N, C-alpha and C positions, 0 to 999 in steps of 0.2 A: 448689200454693204460695202462690196467691193467699189460700187457704183459713188458711193457716196465719198468714199476716201480717194477715189479719183478725181472727182469735183473739187473736194479740200484741197488736194496736191497740185492741180490746174490752178486753183485760185492762190495760193502760196506762190507758186511760180510767177504768177503774174504781178503779186504784190510785190514779190524779191525785186524783181526787174524794176518796179517803178520805185521802191527804195532805192536801189543801187543809182539809180539815174539821179534822182533829185533829191536826196538826202546822203549826206556826207557826214557817216559818224563811226568814221576811222579809229579816233583814239578816244581816250576818257572813258568814263564808267561806262555810257552808252556804248561802248564797242562789243558789249554781249548781244547787242540787239541787231548786230550785221546780219543781213538776210542770210548770207552762205553760211555762217554761223548755226543758224537757226535750222536752217535746211540739214546741217549734218546733223546737230542734234536730233532733230525728227527722224531723221533717215536709221540713224544709231539707234535709237530708242525703240523704234519700230521692229527692225532688224532681230535685235537683241530679244524684244519681246516675244516676238513671233517663234525664234529659235525655243524659249525658255517654255513657252505657252505648250509646245509640242512634247516636250520633256516632263514636266511636271502635271500633274492630274489633280492633286490635292484641293479640298476647297479654301483653304488657306495660301494655297500658291498664288493667286491673283495679286494680293500688296507686295508680296514677296518679287513676284515678275515685274511689277511696276517701279519697285525701288532700285532693282537691279538694273532693269533697261534704261531708267532716267539717269542713275549715277553713270552706267556705262555712256549715254549720250553727253553728259556735261564733260565727262573726261577727255572723250574723242576732241570734241568741240574744242576744249580747253588746249589740248595739246594742238591742234591744228592752228588755233590762234597764236599760241606762243611759239611755235617751231615754224610755222609757215608764213601766215599772215603778218605778223609784226616785223619779221626780218626783210620781208619784201618792200613792204612800207617803208620800212628806213632806208633800204638800199634804193629805192627809188627818189626819195627825196635827198640823197645825197650825192647821186650819181650826176646831174646835171648842174652846169654851173651858169652863172649870168656872164654873157661874153662881154660885156660892157664894163665888166669890173676888171677885166684883165688888161684894159687900157694902163700904158706905164709900167706893164710887167716886161721883166727881162726874159728874152727868148733865145734858143740857138738856132741858127739855121741847119738845118738837116738837109736841105737840097737847095742846091744854090741857085741863086735868083738872077738869071740874066738881065743885061739891060733892057728895061721897059718890058720885063718877063714875068714868070711867076717861078715860085719856089715853095718850099714848105719851112714850116717852123716847128719848133718843140719846145714847150711851157709847161709848169707845173704850176696846178691851180687846186685848190683843196685837198693837197694830197695825191692827186690824181697827175699824170702825167699826160698831155693833151698834143697833137700834134694838128695842124692848120694850114691851108694854103696861104702865102704870103706874096706880096710886092711890096718893092721899095718906094718908099714914100717921094724919094726925089726920080724915081726912074732909073737909077744907077744899078752898076751891078753889086750885089755882094756875095762872098765865097762863103762854101761849107764851112761849118764850125765856128762862124764868127758870133758872136752877142749882138743882139739888137734889142731895140725897146720898140713894144707894142706902141704906135700913136694913135691909130685910130682903126675902125672896122667899116667897111662898107661892103654890105651884101653878106658873103661868107668870107670876105678875102680881107687879111689882117695887113694893114699897110704899117711898115717897119721902118725905124732909122737905124744907122748903125751906131753902137754905145760909144758914147766918149770914152775916151781911155784916160782916167784919171794918173797923172806921172808924178 
């Protein structure tokens, strides 16, 4: 019996890896079919079923054990999805930003840019404050604390121009 369970477990691991790699079912009604949630459900259901079967010996205990262990598996998998997987998925989607969308954004020099050299800028994008390496577009010096516009990005370097003062 244990050999059968072991083989089924190995098969489930292989299927989970394949589904996680090739099928994206993170959101919507199909989210309950995520291999990680199915694995948690099976693990909790089996564990609770094993514990209860050692404690209850009557003939009618089988259906009770099945219902209680399945209910426990659903609750734990649901809590894992709601409290861990969904928040992590949302955080993953909002933490990255499109660098090209920052062109035209105003930034502040936080590390001075020497003539033909590099400094550092700080700007806000999607509610997050980001710092990046910067270089003056014309190769000139820009002092600490000055406001600049991001003109273009080459590699990982942001090329900036002094912000025109509107008097």
